[in-house]
C-alpha positions, 0 to 999 in steps of 0.5 A: 600149905596154908600158913597164917602169920601171928599178927598183933592181937589187938589189930587183928582180933576185931577184923577176924570177928567181923569176918566171922572167921571163914566168911572170906572163904565161902563159909558164911553160915556159922553165924546163922547158928549162934545160940540165943534164948528161944522164947515160946511163940505161936508163930514159927516163921515169917516171910517178908516179900519186899516189892522193891521200888515201891508199888503204887497204893492208888493203883493196887490196894488203896484206890480212890475212884472218886478222886480227880483223874490225875489222882485215881488213874485208869484202873478200877477197884473191884469186889473181893472175897472179903466183904467191903475190901476192894482191890484193883481189877488187875489182881483177880487171883489175889482178890480171891484170897482177900479173906486171908488178908489184912490191908494196912492203908496208913503206913507212913515214914519220911524217907524218900530214897530207895536205900534209906527207905529199904533200910528202914523197912528191913531193919525197923530202924531209922537210917543214919542218913537220907541220900541216894549213895547210902551204902552198907557199912559194918555199923548198920543196924542188923536185918530183921533176920539177924535180929531173929537169929539173935533172939530166937534161932532156928532149931535143927540143921537149917539156917534161921534166916534166908534172903533171896533171890537178889540183893537190892540197891539203888543203881550202883549202890547196894542197900544197907540193912540186908546183913548182920550189921553191927551184930556181925556175920555170925547173925547175917541171913544166908544170902542165896543169889540166882534165879530159882526158875533156872533149871541150873539153879543151885546153892553153892556149898549145899550141893551133895558131894558123893565122895566127901572130898570137898567136905574133908577139904573144908574140914582140913582148911578149918583146922589149919585156920584154927592152928593159925590163930595163935594168940587170938584163940585166947579170946573167948569170942574167937574160941566160940567161933570154932564151935559155930564153924563146926556146926556150919560144916554140919549144916553144909552137909545137912540133908534137911537143908539140901532138901529144902533148897531142892525145887526139883522135888516139887511137882510140875503142877505146883511149880506151874501154879506159882509161875515159872519166873524168878519171883514165883519160884522164889516164893515157892522156895520160901514155902519150902524153907518155912516148911523146913523150919527157917524162921525168916525168909526175905524175898526181894522182888526187883534187885537193884532199881534200873536193872532189866528185871521188872521192878516197882519203881514206876517213874514212867509208864506206871499204868502200862508197867503195872498192867502188863509187867508187874501185876500179872506175875505178882497176882499169880505167885502171891495168890498161889503162895497164900493158898499153898500155905493154907492148904498145907496148914502152914498159914496159921504159924507163918506171918506174911508181910508184903510191902514196898519200901514206900508207895507212889505220889498221889498225882501222876507227874508229881515231882518229889526229887527223883524224876517223873513224867506225866505217865508216872508216879514218884516216890512217896512214903508219907502214906502207903499200903501193905498186905499182911496174912497168916498167924491168928489175924482174922483176915478180910479186913482193913487197918487204918485209913488214908485221906481222899488222895491217899497222900497222908494217913487219916486214921491210925498211922502205922510206922515201919518201926511199929510193924517190925516191933510187932513182927518181932513180938509175934515171933517171940523176940522181945523188941525192947531187947538191948544190944550194943552197937559198934559205937558201944551204945546200948540200943533196943532192937526196935523203938516201935510200938507193938500193935497187936491188931496187926498180927492178932497177937 
């Protein structure tokens, strides 16, 4: 029998609320259902595709063929399906989708370490410190998915936000900005870990239980926890948790949620088209989640830097790694994803943001404090590029311009704060909405400027 003692209320209440009641028991879904006022918006969903480690803008989408060799590198720019838009020769399939893309070549920020820069990109807020060992705390600003869960939660029986396939970080230091932060576990994206290309891939808690015994056991555990709350139940916020937890139980047994995560329902030709690798199947899963009504899906490519998986932190062998390990699978899965969204009529209501947390140095061998040799490029946030697609934006265009070495914006600089403010606005969430953090400060979701040109909204 599970017995929960009756501890001092003030000591326990805050901790209980932070845990979201059942988080330690594997039921982290209730917070995904917490209600917020939905605002009508023409855009239904967004997929944030984070190329963790930072792809080189000079070797992909902002090439400088007239620059010195130590800047331009060995790759050649080629024509695409969009007149005047040239991308690297190693992205032939993405090049055929360029008429659907907006290339932003004037992204800029000052962060130089992976975790600080990733925090900035995933939350839209400046990190509290700039260092390698910058790790998550309960005081972090919430992930964009948590912000959307607050302002425009999903309808029906699917989560508002999902993140997959791996959490990201810098070596042993998990990256902050991937959770609900100071909003709490109640709003955190549903984190799905594992390789969707693996035939044994499942999402714990969503597997179908024919006899219902597991669901009944969870209901019984929930009841025991409720009875053990004692005086905590007098707090209105704790009373709310019970309702959300029961909604979570319904989500756990939801046929719609199980179907969205079941890649076995996809024909082999579709799975092959995306690529039978972790990130191809993750994007396919993202399409299925968007189709089911999930508002924001984050697909992290790379996990923790320095891990065995191919990731975009090309301090050494930049050209070989891009040419042989990174660009071919990216070309396959990202082009298939865009084409699939368009063919299914989803691209007009889905925003796609493909970005790194920063770019790479203008010159090969240029040292910025993170280690590099003559074959690599170091971290560089002062100027980098990203790709946008979907929604009412027309595609086939370029926003902003970098200088002749892609070192600094030369025209129309865009910050991550501007990007996330514009994204929230497009999704029907007011970026100026004020929330209270754990230090009792009232802060807006974003201090960025809404840039209508980014998404055509």
